[in-house]
N, C-alpha and C positions, 0 to 999 in steps of 0.2 A: 391675558389672552394671547398677546403676541409671543410671550415666552412659551406658552403651551404650543402654539403653531410651530415655533421654532424647534421645540423638542420633538415634535411629530415629524417634521421635515428631516431632522437628523437621524430619527429612528428609521424612517423609510429609506434614507440614503444607505444607511448600515445593512439593511435588510437587502437592498438592491445590490450591494457589492457582494454580500454572501451569496446571493442567487447566482451572480455572475461567475463567482469562483467555483461554484458547484455544478455549473451547467453541464460540464463535460461528463459528469456521472449519469446524465440521462441523455446524452447524445447517441442516437441510434447507431451511427457508424462505429464510435468508440466501444459501445457495448457489444456490437457484433464482432468487432476484432478481439475484445477480451474474452468473449465466450469461446471463440475459436481457439485462443491460446489455452484455456482451460480444458477444452475437448482434446487438443493435442497432447496436453500433459497426461490426462487420464488414459489416452490411448497408449502413450508410451508406457505407463505403468502397467497396463494390461498385457502389452505385447511382450514386455520385458520381465513380467511377474516380480515386479520390484517396487519399492516405496517411491512415492513422489508427494510433493507438497504444493498446495495451492493456497495463497493468501488473497483474500478479497477485501480490499481496504474499505470499501463502503460499508460492509457488513462487519468488520473487525473480526474476521473469522479466519483461522488457519485450518484447512482441511488436510488430512493425511490419507493418501490412497495407497493401496497395496494390491497389486494384481489388478488394477482398475476398479477396485471397490473402496468405498469410504470405510476407513478404519476408525477414525475419530475426528472430531471437530473440537478446536480450543478457541477460545475467545482471546483476542490480542489487543494490546495497546500499541499504537503506532507513533511515528514522528509528530511532533507538535504542529507541524505545518503540512500534514499529509493530505490535505485537500489538493495539494499540487503534486505532480510528478517531480522526482528529484532531478535537478539540474547541475548542482555544484556543491561543493563542501560548504557546510554551515548553513544550508538553507532549511535544515530540520524536516525535510520531506522524506518519506519512505519511498524508495525507487520502485518502478514498475517495469517488468521485463522478465526474461527468462535467465535463471541463474542456477549454480549448482553449489552444494556444500564443499568447501575446500578444506575446512579443518573442523574438528570436534574439540571443544575446550571442556574438559570436566571440571575446571575450575577458573573462573573469571570475575571480572568486576561486578558482573551482574549474574551472579550464581553460576550457571552453565551457559555455553555459548556454541552456536553453530555459525561458523563464518561463511559468507557468500562471496562469490567471485565478482562482486561489483567493485569498480566499473568494468563491465565487459567491454567487447569490441563495439557493439551497438551503442552502448552508453558513451564511450570516448568519441565515437563519430558524432553523435548528438551534441556533445559538449563542444567539439570543434566547430560545428556549424553554428551554435549559439555565439561561440567567442568571435568568430569571423564577422557575424552580423552586428556585433556590438551589444548584443543583449545581456552580456555578462559584465560585471564589475572588473576593473583592471586588477590583475593579479589572481583571479578566480581559478580554482583547481576543481578537478571532478570530484575529489573526496574518495572515501573507501571506508573500510572496517565496518561494513554493514553486516550485522548479525541477527539471528534468531536467538534471544537470550531470556534469562529469567528475570524475576523482580517485577513481573507484570501484575495485572489484576488491579491497578490503581484507579480504574473507573475514568480514566482520562488518557488523552494522548500526550505523552510527555518525553519520549525519547528524541535522540537527535537524528532519527532516521531508521532506527532498528525496529525490529518486531519483538515485542515483549510478552511472554506467557507467565502466568503464575508458576512459581516453583515446582509444585506438584506435577503440573502439566508438562513442565520443561523436562522434568525426570522422566515422564512417560515418552515424550517425543525423542529425547536424546537417545533411548534404548531402542528405538524403532527405526532409526535412520543411520546412514553412514556417509563417508566422503564420496562424493559423485552423485548424491541424491538430487534430482532435479527440484528447483524451487521457483515456481511461477508466480509473480506478484502482479495482480491486476487491480484496476480502479473499481470495477463493478461486474457482477454477473447478471445483471438486468433486474434484479429484485431490488426493492426499496431498502435503502439502509441510512446511515446517519448523515451522509453527504447528499445523496440524492433527495432525501427527504426534505432537506433544506430548500432545494431547488423546486420540488413539486409544491411546496407550501408558499414559497415567496417569488418564484419566478413569474415571467409575464403571465397574466391571466391565471395566476396559481399554479403555473407550470403545465406541461403536457401530461397526458394520461400515461402511466408507465407502460412500456412495451412488454 
């Protein structure tokens, strides 16, 4: 009986830690900010009559817009610690922010790839704030080489921070975008996904009702 109670306590602690880690995906202020970023990206696409990409980490979905309209949605794999926003090299989190494609690689380690301009100025400023506060280990670097690439469809988050598509989807996306295409990566769009679902199931009192 004592062993069973200890196992129950350990399980409860694991679920509590998981709920704490995913709470930001259900935070109203964060979701509002992410929704605004999505809306601004779609508006840019409409005004410029050009392609733009939005990645929603919680839903594991990459949406391609053109002229402000949805062209296609692709399922994606992410960094294996993408419940967090990227802070430094080696943390295996997919970054959140506003980026652009700076190179198209027709051949790469992961089939084809679209290189993003991570870290951008905002990322570097955030890194410096964390470094000055002592929140980062000694010798930490902001990292780089964040790409949208192929070899996805593995049914799990496995990359070191990149966004991975199935190779046929990567072929399709690769032909529709160019250098300079905006890429906005957000935590959530307010709908329930893999990460927010954990919080809603295991957060305080089962988590708040979705907004």
